[in-house]
MARROKE-521006 format. One record per residue: residue number from 1; x negated, y negated, z negated of N, C-alpha, C in turn. Coordinates in nm, 3 decimals. Layout:
<sites>
<site><num>NUM</num><n_x>X</n_x><n_y>Y</n_y><n_z>Z</n_z><ca_x>X</ca_x><ca_y>Y</ca_y><ca_z>Z</ca_z><c_x>X</c_x><c_y>Y</c_y><c_z>Z</c_z></site>
...
</sites>
This chain:
<sites>
<site><num>1</num><n_x>1.008</n_x><n_y>-6.465</n_y><n_z>0.106</n_z><ca_x>0.985</ca_x><ca_y>-6.481</ca_y><ca_z>0.245</ca_z><c_x>0.972</c_x><c_y>-6.368</c_y><c_z>0.332</c_z></site>
<site><num>2</num><n_x>0.983</n_x><n_y>-6.308</n_y><n_z>0.395</n_z><ca_x>0.928</ca_x><ca_y>-6.193</ca_y><ca_z>0.506</ca_z><c_x>0.804</c_x><c_y>-6.226</c_y><c_z>0.608</c_z></site>
<site><num>3</num><n_x>0.755</n_x><n_y>-6.167</n_y><n_z>0.630</n_z><ca_x>0.642</ca_x><ca_y>-6.198</ca_y><ca_z>0.773</ca_z><c_x>0.659</c_x><c_y>-6.055</c_y><c_z>0.846</c_z></site>
<site><num>4</num><n_x>0.634</n_x><n_y>-6.097</n_y><n_z>0.944</n_z><ca_x>0.604</ca_x><ca_y>-5.973</ca_y><ca_z>1.046</ca_z><c_x>0.569</c_x><c_y>-5.831</c_y><c_z>1.005</c_z></site>
<site><num>5</num><n_x>0.451</n_x><n_y>-5.841</n_y><n_z>0.926</n_z><ca_x>0.395</ca_x><ca_y>-5.765</ca_y><ca_z>0.850</ca_z><c_x>0.478</c_x><c_y>-5.670</c_y><c_z>0.751</c_z></site>
<site><num>6</num><n_x>0.577</n_x><n_y>-5.743</n_y><n_z>0.693</n_z><ca_x>0.640</ca_x><ca_y>-5.657</ca_y><ca_z>0.585</ca_z><c_x>0.790</c_x><c_y>-5.605</c_y><c_z>0.626</c_z></site>
<site><num>7</num><n_x>0.824</n_x><n_y>-5.626</n_y><n_z>0.767</n_z><ca_x>0.909</ca_x><ca_y>-5.546</ca_y><ca_z>0.836</ca_z><c_x>0.856</c_x><c_y>-5.406</c_y><c_z>0.906</c_z></site>
<site><num>8</num><n_x>0.971</n_x><n_y>-5.280</n_y><n_z>0.846</n_z><ca_x>0.931</ca_x><ca_y>-5.177</ca_y><ca_z>0.883</ca_z><c_x>0.994</c_x><c_y>-5.123</c_y><c_z>1.044</c_z></site>
<site><num>9</num><n_x>1.150</n_x><n_y>-5.190</n_y><n_z>0.981</n_z><ca_x>1.211</ca_x><ca_y>-5.192</ca_y><ca_z>1.157</ca_z><c_x>1.378</c_x><c_y>-5.297</c_y><c_z>1.116</c_z></site>
<site><num>10</num><n_x>1.400</n_x><n_y>-5.259</n_y><n_z>1.278</n_z><ca_x>1.569</ca_x><ca_y>-5.382</ca_y><ca_z>1.214</ca_z><c_x>1.658</c_x><c_y>-5.276</c_y><c_z>1.316</c_z></site>
<site><num>11</num><n_x>1.780</n_x><n_y>-5.242</n_y><n_z>1.245</n_z><ca_x>1.865</ca_x><ca_y>-5.212</ca_y><ca_z>1.302</ca_z><c_x>1.994</c_x><c_y>-5.334</c_y><c_z>1.345</c_z></site>
<site><num>12</num><n_x>2.038</n_x><n_y>-5.336</n_y><n_z>1.449</n_z><ca_x>2.112</ca_x><ca_y>-5.435</ca_y><ca_z>1.543</ca_z><c_x>2.228</c_x><c_y>-5.362</c_y><c_z>1.534</c_z></site>
<site><num>13</num><n_x>2.362</n_x><n_y>-5.386</n_y><n_z>1.473</n_z><ca_x>2.472</ca_x><ca_y>-5.333</ca_y><ca_z>1.609</ca_z><c_x>2.572</c_x><c_y>-5.456</c_y><c_z>1.613</c_z></site>
<site><num>14</num><n_x>2.664</n_x><n_y>-5.412</n_y><n_z>1.720</n_z><ca_x>2.753</ca_x><ca_y>-5.502</ca_y><ca_z>1.805</ca_z><c_x>2.847</c_x><c_y>-5.454</c_y><c_z>1.818</c_z></site>
<site><num>15</num><n_x>3.031</n_x><n_y>-5.503</n_y><n_z>1.806</n_z><ca_x>3.156</ca_x><ca_y>-5.503</ca_y><ca_z>1.851</ca_z><c_x>3.120</c_x><c_y>-5.451</c_y><c_z>1.969</c_z></site>
<site><num>16</num><n_x>3.206</n_x><n_y>-5.425</n_y><n_z>2.064</n_z><ca_x>3.243</ca_x><ca_y>-5.353</ca_y><ca_z>2.182</ca_z><c_x>3.240</c_x><c_y>-5.496</c_y><c_z>2.263</c_z></site>
<site><num>17</num><n_x>3.319</n_x><n_y>-5.586</n_y><n_z>2.207</n_z><ca_x>3.286</ca_x><ca_y>-5.747</ca_y><ca_z>2.284</ca_z><c_x>3.174</c_x><c_y>-5.820</c_y><c_z>2.297</c_z></site>
<site><num>18</num><n_x>3.063</n_x><n_y>-5.745</n_y><n_z>2.252</n_z><ca_x>2.929</ca_x><ca_y>-5.815</ca_y><ca_z>2.274</ca_z><c_x>2.902</c_x><c_y>-5.756</c_y><c_z>2.399</c_z></site>
<site><num>19</num><n_x>2.872</n_x><n_y>-5.852</n_y><n_z>2.477</n_z><ca_x>2.838</ca_x><ca_y>-5.860</ca_y><ca_z>2.659</ca_z><c_x>2.691</c_x><c_y>-5.876</c_y><c_z>2.658</c_z></site>
<site><num>20</num><n_x>2.677</n_x><n_y>-5.990</n_y><n_z>2.656</n_z><ca_x>2.620</ca_x><ca_y>-6.092</ca_y><ca_z>2.705</ca_z><c_x>2.450</c_x><c_y>-6.084</c_y><c_z>2.698</c_z></site>
<site><num>21</num><n_x>2.392</n_x><n_y>-5.999</n_y><n_z>2.599</n_z><ca_x>2.302</ca_x><ca_y>-5.969</ca_y><ca_z>2.559</ca_z><c_x>2.269</c_x><c_y>-5.870</c_y><c_z>2.459</c_z></site>
<site><num>22</num><n_x>2.166</n_x><n_y>-5.775</n_y><n_z>2.468</n_z><ca_x>2.106</ca_x><ca_y>-5.701</ca_y><ca_z>2.322</ca_z><c_x>2.111</c_x><c_y>-5.789</c_y><c_z>2.234</c_z></site>
<site><num>23</num><n_x>2.119</n_x><n_y>-5.769</n_y><n_z>2.078</n_z><ca_x>2.097</ca_x><ca_y>-5.837</ca_y><ca_z>2.039</ca_z><c_x>1.953</c_x><c_y>-5.835</c_y><c_z>1.975</c_z></site>
<site><num>24</num><n_x>1.890</n_x><n_y>-5.730</n_y><n_z>1.985</n_z><ca_x>1.737</ca_x><ca_y>-5.750</ca_y><ca_z>1.980</ca_z><c_x>1.676</c_x><c_y>-5.818</c_y><c_z>2.033</c_z></site>
<site><num>25</num><n_x>1.725</n_x><n_y>-5.895</n_y><n_z>2.107</n_z><ca_x>1.653</ca_x><ca_y>-5.962</ca_y><ca_z>2.235</ca_z><c_x>1.604</c_x><c_y>-6.075</c_y><c_z>2.193</c_z></site>
<site><num>26</num><n_x>1.663</n_x><n_y>-6.122</n_y><n_z>2.063</n_z><ca_x>1.682</ca_x><ca_y>-6.225</ca_y><ca_z>2.025</ca_z><c_x>1.546</c_x><c_y>-6.224</c_y><c_z>1.902</c_z></site>
<site><num>27</num><n_x>1.543</n_x><n_y>-6.126</n_y><n_z>1.852</n_z><ca_x>1.443</ca_x><ca_y>-6.095</ca_y><ca_z>1.793</ca_z><c_x>1.321</c_x><c_y>-6.107</c_y><c_z>1.860</c_z></site>
<site><num>28</num><n_x>1.330</n_x><n_y>-6.068</n_y><n_z>1.989</n_z><ca_x>1.203</ca_x><ca_y>-6.006</ca_y><ca_z>2.071</ca_z><c_x>1.186</c_x><c_y>-6.208</c_y><c_z>2.040</c_z></site>
<site><num>29</num><n_x>1.259</n_x><n_y>-6.304</n_y><n_z>2.131</n_z><ca_x>1.243</ca_x><ca_y>-6.385</ca_y><ca_z>2.154</ca_z><c_x>1.139</c_x><c_y>-6.506</c_y><c_z>2.066</c_z></site>
<site><num>30</num><n_x>1.213</n_x><n_y>-6.406</n_y><n_z>1.936</n_z><ca_x>1.179</ca_x><ca_y>-6.554</ca_y><ca_z>1.813</ca_z><c_x>1.030</c_x><c_y>-6.485</c_y><c_z>1.773</c_z></site>
<site><num>31</num><n_x>0.964</n_x><n_y>-6.420</n_y><n_z>1.828</n_z><ca_x>0.827</ca_x><ca_y>-6.354</ca_y><ca_z>1.810</ca_z><c_x>0.807</c_x><c_y>-6.219</c_y><c_z>1.731</c_z></site>
<site><num>32</num><n_x>0.889</n_x><n_y>-6.144</n_y><n_z>1.721</n_z><ca_x>0.920</ca_x><ca_y>-6.017</ca_y><ca_z>1.676</ca_z><c_x>0.861</c_x><c_y>-5.882</c_y><c_z>1.739</c_z></site>
<site><num>33</num><n_x>0.743</n_x><n_y>-5.876</n_y><n_z>1.750</n_z><ca_x>0.729</ca_x><ca_y>-5.836</ca_y><ca_z>1.888</ca_z><c_x>0.580</c_x><c_y>-5.678</c_y><c_z>1.820</c_z></site>
<site><num>34</num><n_x>0.568</n_x><n_y>-5.642</n_y><n_z>1.706</n_z><ca_x>0.520</ca_x><ca_y>-5.470</ca_y><ca_z>1.638</ca_z><c_x>0.622</c_x><c_y>-5.435</c_y><c_z>1.572</c_z></site>
<site><num>35</num><n_x>0.760</n_x><n_y>-5.436</n_y><n_z>1.570</n_z><ca_x>0.845</ca_x><ca_y>-5.396</ca_y><ca_z>1.494</ca_z><c_x>0.965</c_x><c_y>-5.311</c_y><c_z>1.593</c_z></site>
<site><num>36</num><n_x>0.954</n_x><n_y>-5.187</n_y><n_z>1.562</n_z><ca_x>1.087</ca_x><ca_y>-5.136</ca_y><ca_z>1.618</ca_z><c_x>1.213</c_x><c_y>-5.185</c_y><c_z>1.618</c_z></site>
<site><num>37</num><n_x>1.287</n_x><n_y>-5.207</n_y><n_z>1.732</n_z><ca_x>1.411</ca_x><ca_y>-5.268</ca_y><ca_z>1.692</ca_z><c_x>1.524</c_x><c_y>-5.143</c_y><c_z>1.749</c_z></site>
<site><num>38</num><n_x>1.623</n_x><n_y>-5.128</n_y><n_z>1.692</n_z><ca_x>1.720</ca_x><ca_y>-5.046</ca_y><ca_z>1.746</ca_z><c_x>1.878</c_x><c_y>-5.154</c_y><c_z>1.779</c_z></site>
<site><num>39</num><n_x>1.939</n_x><n_y>-5.124</n_y><n_z>1.908</n_z><ca_x>2.065</ca_x><ca_y>-5.158</ca_y><ca_z>1.885</ca_z><c_x>2.150</c_x><c_y>-5.033</c_y><c_z>1.922</c_z></site>
<site><num>40</num><n_x>2.257</n_x><n_y>-5.069</n_y><n_z>1.848</n_z><ca_x>2.377</ca_x><ca_y>-4.987</ca_y><ca_z>1.845</ca_z><c_x>2.533</c_x><c_y>-5.045</c_y><c_z>1.829</c_z></site>
<site><num>41</num><n_x>2.608</n_x><n_y>-4.940</n_y><n_z>1.849</n_z><ca_x>2.758</ca_x><ca_y>-5.010</ca_y><ca_z>1.864</ca_z><c_x>2.842</c_x><c_y>-4.947</c_y><c_z>1.749</c_z></site>
<site><num>42</num><n_x>2.896</n_x><n_y>-5.073</n_y><n_z>1.687</n_z><ca_x>2.980</ca_x><ca_y>-5.027</ca_y><ca_z>1.582</ca_z><c_x>3.121</c_x><c_y>-4.964</c_y><c_z>1.634</c_z></site>
<site><num>43</num><n_x>3.170</n_x><n_y>-4.924</n_y><n_z>1.531</n_z><ca_x>3.291</ca_x><ca_y>-4.832</ca_y><ca_z>1.557</ca_z><c_x>3.410</c_x><c_y>-4.916</c_y><c_z>1.602</c_z></site>
<site><num>44</num><n_x>3.489</n_x><n_y>-4.867</n_y><n_z>1.702</n_z><ca_x>3.603</ca_x><ca_y>-4.943</ca_y><ca_z>1.746</ca_z><c_x>3.739</c_x><c_y>-4.937</c_y><c_z>1.664</c_z></site>
<site><num>45</num><n_x>3.725</n_x><n_y>-5.021</n_y><n_z>1.519</n_z><ca_x>3.887</ca_x><ca_y>-4.943</ca_y><ca_z>1.408</ca_z><c_x>3.944</c_x><c_y>-5.061</c_y><c_z>1.441</c_z></site>
<site><num>46</num><n_x>4.053</n_x><n_y>-5.053</n_y><n_z>1.475</n_z><ca_x>4.191</ca_x><ca_y>-5.116</ca_y><ca_z>1.465</ca_z><c_x>4.153</c_x><c_y>-5.228</c_y><c_z>1.360</c_z></site>
<site><num>47</num><n_x>4.208</n_x><n_y>-5.388</n_y><n_z>1.402</n_z><ca_x>4.200</ca_x><ca_y>-5.433</ca_y><ca_z>1.302</ca_z><c_x>4.093</c_x><c_y>-5.509</c_y><c_z>1.263</c_z></site>
<site><num>48</num><n_x>3.971</n_x><n_y>-5.429</n_y><n_z>1.348</n_z><ca_x>3.832</ca_x><ca_y>-5.449</ca_y><ca_z>1.299</ca_z><c_x>3.757</c_x><c_y>-5.648</c_y><c_z>1.337</c_z></site>
<site><num>49</num><n_x>3.659</n_x><n_y>-5.653</n_y><n_z>1.294</n_z><ca_x>3.604</ca_x><ca_y>-5.798</ca_y><ca_z>1.356</ca_z><c_x>3.568</c_x><c_y>-5.779</c_y><c_z>1.480</c_z></site>
<site><num>50</num><n_x>3.609</n_x><n_y>-5.907</n_y><n_z>1.506</n_z><ca_x>3.567</ca_x><ca_y>-5.908</ca_y><ca_z>1.677</ca_z><c_x>3.462</c_x><c_y>-5.970</c_y><c_z>1.686</c_z></site>
<site><num>51</num><n_x>3.370</n_x><n_y>-5.979</n_y><n_z>1.772</n_z><ca_x>3.231</ca_x><ca_y>-6.060</ca_y><ca_z>1.833</ca_z><c_x>3.167</c_x><c_y>-6.063</c_y><c_z>1.676</c_z></site>
<site><num>52</num><n_x>3.146</n_x><n_y>-5.947</n_y><n_z>1.658</n_z><ca_x>3.054</ca_x><ca_y>-5.903</ca_y><ca_z>1.549</ca_z><c_x>2.913</c_x><c_y>-5.868</c_y><c_z>1.557</c_z></site>
<site><num>53</num><n_x>2.791</n_x><n_y>-5.899</n_y><n_z>1.517</n_z><ca_x>2.652</ca_x><ca_y>-5.907</ca_y><ca_z>1.537</ca_z><c_x>2.602</c_x><c_y>-5.826</c_y><c_z>1.371</c_z></site>
<site><num>54</num><n_x>2.586</n_x><n_y>-5.715</n_y><n_z>1.329</n_z><ca_x>2.518</ca_x><ca_y>-5.682</ca_y><ca_z>1.233</ca_z><c_x>2.382</c_x><c_y>-5.662</c_y><c_z>1.210</c_z></site>
<site><num>55</num><n_x>2.296</n_x><n_y>-5.707</n_y><n_z>1.172</n_z><ca_x>2.163</ca_x><ca_y>-5.695</ca_y><ca_z>1.108</ca_z><c_x>2.090</c_x><c_y>-5.616</c_y><c_z>1.000</c_z></site>
<site><num>56</num><n_x>2.063</n_x><n_y>-5.494</n_y><n_z>0.984</n_z><ca_x>2.033</ca_x><ca_y>-5.403</ca_y><ca_z>0.914</ca_z><c_x>1.856</c_x><c_y>-5.405</c_y><c_z>0.897</c_z></site>
<site><num>57</num><n_x>1.784</n_x><n_y>-5.505</n_y><n_z>0.820</n_z><ca_x>1.660</ca_x><ca_y>-5.483</ca_y><ca_z>0.802</ca_z><c_x>1.592</c_x><c_y>-5.464</c_y><c_z>0.710</c_z></site>
<site><num>58</num><n_x>1.497</n_x><n_y>-5.325</n_y><n_z>0.729</n_z><ca_x>1.366</ca_x><ca_y>-5.240</ca_y><ca_z>0.632</ca_z><c_x>1.276</c_x><c_y>-5.296</c_y><c_z>0.615</c_z></site>
<site><num>59</num><n_x>1.207</n_x><n_y>-5.318</n_y><n_z>0.497</n_z><ca_x>1.086</ca_x><ca_y>-5.408</ca_y><ca_z>0.492</ca_z><c_x>1.046</c_x><c_y>-5.361</c_y><c_z>0.352</c_z></site>
<site><num>60</num><n_x>0.894</n_x><n_y>-5.435</n_y><n_z>0.357</n_z><ca_x>0.841</ca_x><ca_y>-5.347</ca_y><ca_z>0.213</ca_z><c_x>0.890</c_x><c_y>-5.542</c_y><c_z>0.119</c_z></site>
<site><num>61</num><n_x>0.916</n_x><n_y>-5.500</n_y><n_z>0.000</n_z><ca_x>0.863</ca_x><ca_y>-5.585</ca_y><ca_z>-0.064</ca_z><c_x>0.896</c_x><c_y>-5.590</c_y><c_z>-0.196</c_z></site>
<site><num>62</num><n_x>0.810</n_x><n_y>-5.646</n_y><n_z>-0.262</n_z><ca_x>0.808</ca_x><ca_y>-5.637</ca_y><ca_z>-0.434</ca_z><c_x>0.952</c_x><c_y>-5.657</c_y><c_z>-0.520</c_z></site>
<site><num>63</num><n_x>1.053</n_x><n_y>-5.699</n_y><n_z>-0.447</n_z><ca_x>1.139</ca_x><ca_y>-5.721</ca_y><ca_z>-0.537</ca_z><c_x>1.230</c_x><c_y>-5.573</c_y><c_z>-0.524</c_z></site>
<site><num>64</num><n_x>1.299</n_x><n_y>-5.550</n_y><n_z>-0.659</n_z><ca_x>1.411</ca_x><ca_y>-5.449</ca_y><ca_z>-0.691</ca_z><c_x>1.518</c_x><c_y>-5.462</c_y><c_z>-0.569</c_z></site>
<site><num>65</num><n_x>1.584</n_x><n_y>-5.345</n_y><n_z>-0.556</n_z><ca_x>1.737</ca_x><ca_y>-5.345</ca_y><ca_z>-0.494</ca_z><c_x>1.790</c_x><c_y>-5.481</c_y><c_z>-0.542</c_z></site>
<site><num>66</num><n_x>1.826</n_x><n_y>-5.476</n_y><n_z>-0.673</n_z><ca_x>1.921</ca_x><ca_y>-5.559</ca_y><ca_z>-0.761</ca_z><c_x>1.860</c_x><c_y>-5.702</c_y><c_z>-0.732</c_z></site>
<site><num>67</num><n_x>1.769</n_x><n_y>-5.732</n_y><n_z>-0.737</n_z><ca_x>1.721</ca_x><ca_y>-5.885</ca_y><ca_z>-0.682</ca_z><c_x>1.763</c_x><c_y>-5.927</c_y><c_z>-0.532</c_z></site>
<site><num>68</num><n_x>1.746</n_x><n_y>-5.815</n_y><n_z>-0.433</n_z><ca_x>1.813</ca_x><ca_y>-5.894</ca_y><ca_z>-0.319</ca_z><c_x>1.964</c_x><c_y>-5.946</c_y><c_z>-0.260</c_z></site>
<site><num>69</num><n_x>1.955</n_x><n_y>-6.042</n_y><n_z>-0.176</n_z><ca_x>2.062</ca_x><ca_y>-6.081</ca_y><ca_z>-0.159</ca_z><c_x>2.115</c_x><c_y>-6.036</c_y><c_z>-0.006</c_z></site>
<site><num>70</num><n_x>2.248</n_x><n_y>-6.014</n_y><n_z>-0.013</n_z><ca_x>2.280</ca_x><ca_y>-5.973</ca_y><ca_z>0.128</ca_z><c_x>2.368</c_x><c_y>-6.081</c_y><c_z>0.192</c_z></site>
<site><num>71</num><n_x>2.387</n_x><n_y>-6.081</n_y><n_z>0.314</n_z><ca_x>2.427</ca_x><ca_y>-6.219</ca_y><ca_z>0.332</ca_z><c_x>2.525</c_x><c_y>-6.162</c_y><c_z>0.480</c_z></site>
<site><num>72</num><n_x>2.623</n_x><n_y>-6.213</n_y><n_z>0.450</n_z><ca_x>2.787</ca_x><ca_y>-6.207</ca_y><ca_z>0.533</ca_z><c_x>2.802</c_x><c_y>-6.309</c_y><c_z>0.572</c_z></site>
<site><num>73</num><n_x>2.803</n_x><n_y>-6.366</n_y><n_z>0.709</n_z><ca_x>2.871</ca_x><ca_y>-6.465</ca_y><ca_z>0.717</ca_z><c_x>2.985</c_x><c_y>-6.436</c_y><c_z>0.793</c_z></site>
<site><num>74</num><n_x>3.073</n_x><n_y>-6.586</n_y><n_z>0.768</n_z><ca_x>3.196</ca_x><ca_y>-6.568</ca_y><ca_z>0.875</ca_z><c_x>3.295</c_x><c_y>-6.515</c_y><c_z>0.837</c_z></site>
<site><num>75</num><n_x>3.371</n_x><n_y>-6.455</n_y><n_z>0.891</n_z><ca_x>3.449</ca_x><ca_y>-6.327</ca_y><ca_z>0.956</ca_z><c_x>3.426</c_x><c_y>-6.173</c_y><c_z>0.878</c_z></site>
<site><num>76</num><n_x>3.273</n_x><n_y>-6.216</n_y><n_z>0.866</n_z><ca_x>3.214</ca_x><ca_y>-6.089</ca_y><ca_z>0.829</ca_z><c_x>3.206</c_x><c_y>-6.056</c_y><c_z>0.665</c_z></site>
<site><num>77</num><n_x>3.217</n_x><n_y>-6.156</n_y><n_z>0.596</n_z><ca_x>3.223</ca_x><ca_y>-6.161</ca_y><ca_z>0.448</ca_z><c_x>3.339</c_x><c_y>-6.041</c_y><c_z>0.379</c_z></site>
<site><num>78</num><n_x>3.476</n_x><n_y>-6.063</n_y><n_z>0.500</n_z><ca_x>3.590</ca_x><ca_y>-5.946</ca_y><ca_z>0.470</ca_z><c_x>3.499</c_x><c_y>-5.817</c_y><c_z>0.451</c_z></site>
<site><num>79</num><n_x>3.397</n_x><n_y>-5.774</n_y><n_z>0.513</n_z><ca_x>3.350</ca_x><ca_y>-5.604</ca_y><ca_z>0.485</ca_z><c_x>3.291</c_x><c_y>-5.627</c_y><c_z>0.384</c_z></site>
<site><num>80</num><n_x>3.230</n_x><n_y>-5.663</n_y><n_z>0.313</n_z><ca_x>3.189</ca_x><ca_y>-5.653</ca_y><ca_z>0.128</ca_z><c_x>3.253</c_x><c_y>-5.786</c_y><c_z>0.038</c_z></site>
<site><num>81</num><n_x>3.354</n_x><n_y>-5.786</n_y><n_z>0.008</n_z><ca_x>3.468</ca_x><ca_y>-5.889</ca_y><ca_z>-0.078</ca_z><c_x>3.414</c_x><c_y>-5.868</c_y><c_z>-0.240</c_z></site>
<site><num>82</num><n_x>3.325</n_x><n_y>-5.782</n_y><n_z>-0.218</n_z><ca_x>3.269</ca_x><ca_y>-5.719</ca_y><ca_z>-0.388</ca_z><c_x>3.159</c_x><c_y>-5.835</c_y><c_z>-0.416</c_z></site>
<site><num>83</num><n_x>3.060</n_x><n_y>-5.859</n_y><n_z>-0.310</n_z><ca_x>2.946</ca_x><ca_y>-6.010</ca_y><ca_z>-0.302</ca_z><c_x>2.995</c_x><c_y>-6.120</c_y><c_z>-0.351</c_z></site>
<site><num>84</num><n_x>2.893</n_x><n_y>-6.150</n_y><n_z>-0.442</n_z><ca_x>2.939</ca_x><ca_y>-6.306</ca_y><ca_z>-0.466</ca_z><c_x>2.931</c_x><c_y>-6.411</c_y><c_z>-0.296</c_z></site>
<site><num>85</num><n_x>2.974</n_x><n_y>-6.499</n_y><n_z>-0.333</n_z><ca_x>2.951</ca_x><ca_y>-6.555</ca_y><ca_z>-0.196</ca_z><c_x>2.813</c_x><c_y>-6.660</c_y><c_z>-0.185</c_z></site>
</sites>
C-alpha cells in the first residue's frame, strides 16, 4: 500500500470527450496535496477508446518492476492484452 510520502508524481491522461473536470482534481479532493499532478490529452486515434482516463503513478517502492501489477479496467483492458486479468 502506498502513502502520499511514497509518491513522486502522477500523470493523468484523458480522451478528448472528457470535459466535466480535470482528472487530477479527484486526487486533490482525495487528499493528495503535496505531489505534483499533471493532466494531458490522449492522442485522438480513429477507433480509440472513448471516455478514457489513464493514470501513471511514479512512486518509491521496495518492489521490483516485475512484482508490480498494472491495472486496466473495462474497455482499457484492450490497451494491454498481454497482461493477465
